[in-house]
BALOBA-1460 file (C-alpha; in Angstrom, 3 decimals):
// residues 155
<rec num="1" residu="x" x="-37.259" y="-9.583" z="17.931"/>
<rec num="2" residu="x" x="-34.106" y="-8.475" z="16.339"/>
<rec num="3" residu="x" x="-33.911" y="-8.099" z="12.709"/>
<rec num="4" residu="x" x="-31.070" y="-9.243" z="10.667"/>
<rec num="5" residu="x" x="-29.822" y="-6.867" z="8.136"/>
<rec num="6" residu="x" x="-28.799" y="-8.325" z="4.750"/>
<rec num="7" residu="x" x="-25.372" y="-7.637" z="3.741"/>
<rec num="8" residu="x" x="-24.551" y="-5.626" z="0.828"/>
<rec num="9" residu="x" x="-24.443" y="-8.893" z="-1.470"/>
<rec num="10" residu="x" x="-27.755" y="-10.179" z="-0.462"/>
<rec num="11" residu="x" x="-31.191" y="-8.261" z="-1.285"/>
<rec num="12" residu="x" x="-34.607" y="-9.739" z="-0.975"/>
<rec num="13" residu="x" x="-33.345" y="-13.099" z="0.233"/>
<rec num="14" residu="x" x="-31.291" y="-13.412" z="-3.015"/>
<rec num="15" residu="x" x="-27.374" y="-13.970" z="-2.697"/>
<rec num="16" residu="x" x="-25.211" y="-11.998" z="-5.010"/>
<rec num="17" residu="x" x="-21.732" y="-13.438" z="-4.869"/>
<rec num="18" residu="x" x="-18.806" y="-11.133" z="-4.847"/>
<rec num="19" residu="x" x="-16.911" y="-11.026" z="-7.969"/>
<rec num="20" residu="x" x="-13.138" y="-11.446" z="-7.417"/>
<rec num="21" residu="x" x="-10.955" y="-8.680" z="-8.753"/>
<rec num="22" residu="x" x="-9.340" y="-9.548" z="-12.163"/>
<rec num="23" residu="x" x="-5.734" y="-10.521" z="-11.459"/>
<rec num="24" residu="x" x="-2.982" y="-8.940" z="-13.244"/>
<rec num="25" residu="x" x="-0.849" y="-11.102" z="-15.452"/>
<rec num="26" residu="x" x="2.630" y="-11.729" z="-14.183"/>
<rec num="27" residu="x" x="5.226" y="-10.427" z="-16.367"/>
<rec num="28" residu="x" x="7.776" y="-13.093" z="-17.499"/>
<rec num="29" residu="x" x="11.217" y="-12.924" z="-15.641"/>
<rec num="30" residu="x" x="13.815" y="-11.415" z="-17.554"/>
<rec num="31" residu="x" x="16.521" y="-13.578" z="-18.659"/>
<rec num="32" residu="x" x="18.895" y="-11.878" z="-15.998"/>
<rec num="33" residu="x" x="16.581" y="-12.527" z="-13.251"/>
<rec num="34" residu="x" x="16.160" y="-16.190" z="-14.516"/>
<rec num="35" residu="x" x="19.858" y="-16.703" z="-14.621"/>
<rec num="36" residu="x" x="20.492" y="-15.053" z="-11.303"/>
<rec num="37" residu="x" x="17.798" y="-17.334" z="-9.817"/>
<rec num="38" residu="x" x="19.513" y="-20.235" z="-11.065"/>
<rec num="39" residu="x" x="22.971" y="-19.453" z="-9.805"/>
<rec num="40" residu="x" x="21.324" y="-18.524" z="-6.383"/>
<rec num="41" residu="x" x="19.675" y="-21.896" z="-6.177"/>
<rec num="42" residu="x" x="22.712" y="-23.914" z="-7.167"/>
<rec num="43" residu="x" x="24.889" y="-21.936" z="-4.632"/>
<rec num="44" residu="x" x="22.293" y="-22.590" z="-1.875"/>
<rec num="45" residu="x" x="22.091" y="-26.177" z="-2.815"/>
<rec num="46" residu="x" x="25.799" y="-26.654" z="-2.488"/>
<rec num="47" residu="x" x="25.987" y="-24.319" z="0.527"/>
<rec num="48" residu="x" x="23.621" y="-26.308" z="2.668"/>
<rec num="49" residu="x" x="25.736" y="-29.443" z="2.938"/>
<rec num="50" residu="x" x="29.029" y="-27.516" z="3.292"/>
<rec num="51" residu="x" x="27.406" y="-25.494" z="6.004"/>
<rec num="52" residu="x" x="26.440" y="-28.768" z="7.648"/>
<rec num="53" residu="x" x="29.946" y="-29.917" z="7.227"/>
<rec num="54" residu="x" x="31.400" y="-26.892" z="8.490"/>
<rec num="55" residu="x" x="29.257" y="-26.975" z="11.679"/>
<rec num="56" residu="x" x="29.724" y="-30.402" z="12.502"/>
<rec num="57" residu="x" x="33.544" y="-29.889" z="12.292"/>
<rec num="58" residu="x" x="33.332" y="-26.848" z="14.247"/>
<rec num="59" residu="x" x="31.078" y="-28.638" z="16.925"/>
<rec num="60" residu="x" x="33.356" y="-31.660" z="17.042"/>
<rec num="61" residu="x" x="36.637" y="-29.719" z="17.572"/>
<rec num="62" residu="x" x="34.755" y="-27.538" z="20.354"/>
<rec num="63" residu="x" x="33.797" y="-30.748" z="22.083"/>
<rec num="64" residu="x" x="37.419" y="-32.284" z="21.792"/>
<rec num="65" residu="x" x="38.639" y="-29.128" z="23.309"/>
<rec num="66" residu="x" x="36.532" y="-29.429" z="26.340"/>
<rec num="67" residu="x" x="33.795" y="-26.594" z="25.327"/>
<rec num="68" residu="x" x="30.800" y="-28.811" z="25.663"/>
<rec num="69" residu="x" x="28.142" y="-25.987" z="25.780"/>
<rec num="70" residu="x" x="29.593" y="-24.525" z="22.518"/>
<rec num="71" residu="x" x="30.024" y="-27.991" z="20.868"/>
<rec num="72" residu="x" x="26.749" y="-28.964" z="21.751"/>
<rec num="73" residu="x" x="25.340" y="-25.768" z="20.207"/>
<rec num="74" residu="x" x="27.292" y="-26.038" z="17.041"/>
<rec num="75" residu="x" x="26.032" y="-29.642" z="16.578"/>
<rec num="76" residu="x" x="22.439" y="-28.461" z="17.323"/>
<rec num="77" residu="x" x="22.760" y="-25.640" z="14.563"/>
<rec num="78" residu="x" x="24.343" y="-28.509" z="12.343"/>
<rec num="79" residu="x" x="21.032" y="-30.794" z="13.294"/>
<rec num="80" residu="x" x="18.933" y="-27.800" z="12.345"/>
<rec num="81" residu="x" x="20.559" y="-27.329" z="8.918"/>
<rec num="82" residu="x" x="20.305" y="-31.063" z="8.273"/>
<rec num="83" residu="x" x="16.563" y="-31.270" z="9.277"/>
<rec num="84" residu="x" x="15.762" y="-28.558" z="6.515"/>
<rec num="85" residu="x" x="17.930" y="-30.607" z="4.001"/>
<rec num="86" residu="x" x="16.245" y="-33.879" z="4.748"/>
<rec num="87" residu="x" x="13.114" y="-33.000" z="3.141"/>
<rec num="88" residu="x" x="14.936" y="-31.731" z="-0.106"/>
<rec num="89" residu="x" x="17.159" y="-34.815" z="-0.257"/>
<rec num="90" residu="x" x="14.037" y="-37.110" z="0.245"/>
<rec num="91" residu="x" x="12.182" y="-35.356" z="-2.468"/>
<rec num="92" residu="x" x="15.064" y="-35.627" z="-4.706"/>
<rec num="93" residu="x" x="15.732" y="-39.267" z="-3.928"/>
<rec num="94" residu="x" x="11.983" y="-40.085" z="-4.672"/>
<rec num="95" residu="x" x="12.072" y="-37.950" z="-7.782"/>
<rec num="96" residu="x" x="15.212" y="-39.589" z="-9.374"/>
<rec num="97" residu="x" x="14.741" y="-43.215" z="-8.151"/>
<rec num="98" residu="x" x="10.827" y="-43.362" z="-7.806"/>
<rec num="99" residu="x" x="11.524" y="-45.068" z="-4.595"/>
<rec num="100" residu="x" x="8.717" y="-45.304" z="-1.694"/>
<rec num="101" residu="x" x="8.495" y="-42.451" z="0.531"/>
<rec num="102" residu="x" x="9.836" y="-44.263" z="3.698"/>
<rec num="103" residu="x" x="12.766" y="-45.291" z="1.597"/>
<rec num="104" residu="x" x="13.580" y="-41.865" z="0.283"/>
<rec num="105" residu="x" x="13.418" y="-40.515" z="3.723"/>
<rec num="106" residu="x" x="15.552" y="-43.283" z="5.312"/>
<rec num="107" residu="x" x="18.312" y="-42.693" z="2.646"/>
<rec num="108" residu="x" x="18.155" y="-38.878" z="3.168"/>
<rec num="109" residu="x" x="18.550" y="-39.372" z="6.910"/>
<rec num="110" residu="x" x="21.598" y="-41.875" z="6.208"/>
<rec num="111" residu="x" x="23.263" y="-39.229" z="4.015"/>
<rec num="112" residu="x" x="22.871" y="-36.250" z="6.122"/>
<rec num="113" residu="x" x="23.631" y="-37.854" z="9.325"/>
<rec num="114" residu="x" x="26.673" y="-39.561" z="8.101"/>
<rec num="115" residu="x" x="28.306" y="-36.189" z="8.321"/>
<rec num="116" residu="x" x="27.636" y="-35.973" z="12.022"/>
<rec num="117" residu="x" x="28.671" y="-39.546" z="12.501"/>
<rec num="118" residu="x" x="31.953" y="-38.920" z="10.717"/>
<rec num="119" residu="x" x="32.796" y="-35.728" z="12.894"/>
<rec num="120" residu="x" x="32.053" y="-37.459" z="16.085"/>
<rec num="121" residu="x" x="34.355" y="-40.665" z="14.957"/>
<rec num="122" residu="x" x="37.068" y="-38.096" z="14.496"/>
<rec num="123" residu="x" x="36.509" y="-36.395" z="17.843"/>
<rec num="124" residu="x" x="36.450" y="-39.775" z="19.543"/>
<rec num="125" residu="x" x="39.901" y="-40.531" z="18.179"/>
<rec num="126" residu="x" x="39.156" y="-42.688" z="15.454"/>
<rec num="127" residu="x" x="41.450" y="-41.308" z="12.643"/>
<rec num="128" residu="x" x="41.088" y="-43.092" z="9.273"/>
<rec num="129" residu="x" x="41.030" y="-41.733" z="5.836"/>
<rec num="130" residu="x" x="37.838" y="-43.599" z="5.031"/>
<rec num="131" residu="x" x="35.958" y="-41.291" z="7.494"/>
<rec num="132" residu="x" x="37.202" y="-38.017" z="5.281"/>
<rec num="133" residu="x" x="36.338" y="-39.913" z="2.161"/>
<rec num="134" residu="x" x="32.838" y="-40.607" z="3.390"/>
<rec num="135" residu="x" x="32.173" y="-37.124" z="4.701"/>
<rec num="136" residu="x" x="33.345" y="-35.372" z="1.435"/>
<rec num="137" residu="x" x="31.341" y="-38.029" z="-0.777"/>
<rec num="138" residu="x" x="28.251" y="-37.456" z="1.223"/>
<rec num="139" residu="x" x="28.673" y="-33.607" z="1.250"/>
<rec num="140" residu="x" x="28.919" y="-34.022" z="-2.540"/>
<rec num="141" residu="x" x="26.056" y="-36.253" z="-3.009"/>
<rec num="142" residu="x" x="23.803" y="-34.002" z="-0.440"/>
<rec num="143" residu="x" x="24.980" y="-30.836" z="-2.691"/>
<rec num="144" residu="x" x="23.849" y="-32.633" z="-5.868"/>
<rec num="145" residu="x" x="20.519" y="-33.965" z="-4.343"/>
<rec num="146" residu="x" x="19.783" y="-30.417" z="-2.771"/>
<rec num="147" residu="x" x="20.548" y="-28.800" z="-6.306"/>
<rec num="148" residu="x" x="18.123" y="-31.215" z="-7.994"/>
<rec num="149" residu="x" x="15.347" y="-30.534" z="-5.590"/>
<rec num="150" residu="x" x="15.875" y="-26.725" z="-5.743"/>
<rec num="151" residu="x" x="16.176" y="-26.602" z="-9.460"/>
<rec num="152" residu="x" x="12.805" y="-28.336" z="-10.042"/>
<rec num="153" residu="x" x="11.185" y="-25.378" z="-8.649"/>
<rec num="154" residu="x" x="13.369" y="-22.611" z="-10.332"/>
<rec num="155" residu="x" x="11.856" y="-21.105" z="-13.353"/>
């Protein structure tokens, strides 16, 4: 019959729990690091919707010029950026308005997908100032909501 050797933490049928190593106390971030974190956070929060706008514009222009593969690739990149942004927007909307989860996600989707819709409307030949106004407005709202969501975690 095989014998089972007790582990180093177990002797004579008594289990000695391992003690966790004491954690070192985190040093508080300096004011310079904290300020830099805030600046980077706001820049990232504003940059994401601007990147979405740029990628949708590039994709739309490429599609209009007949470069289907490149246009679709740019729009897929745009969709990737928007999919990351959606959770941030939904969290910020829910935090600000206290909306239900499904309502926050629906509004976040409407905000982000308006960029793609506006660009596709322009590519299809629908030239109207309201499209540009909607795209700029949605980009600003998206930037504001991204910054809100990011700043909640910036300490």
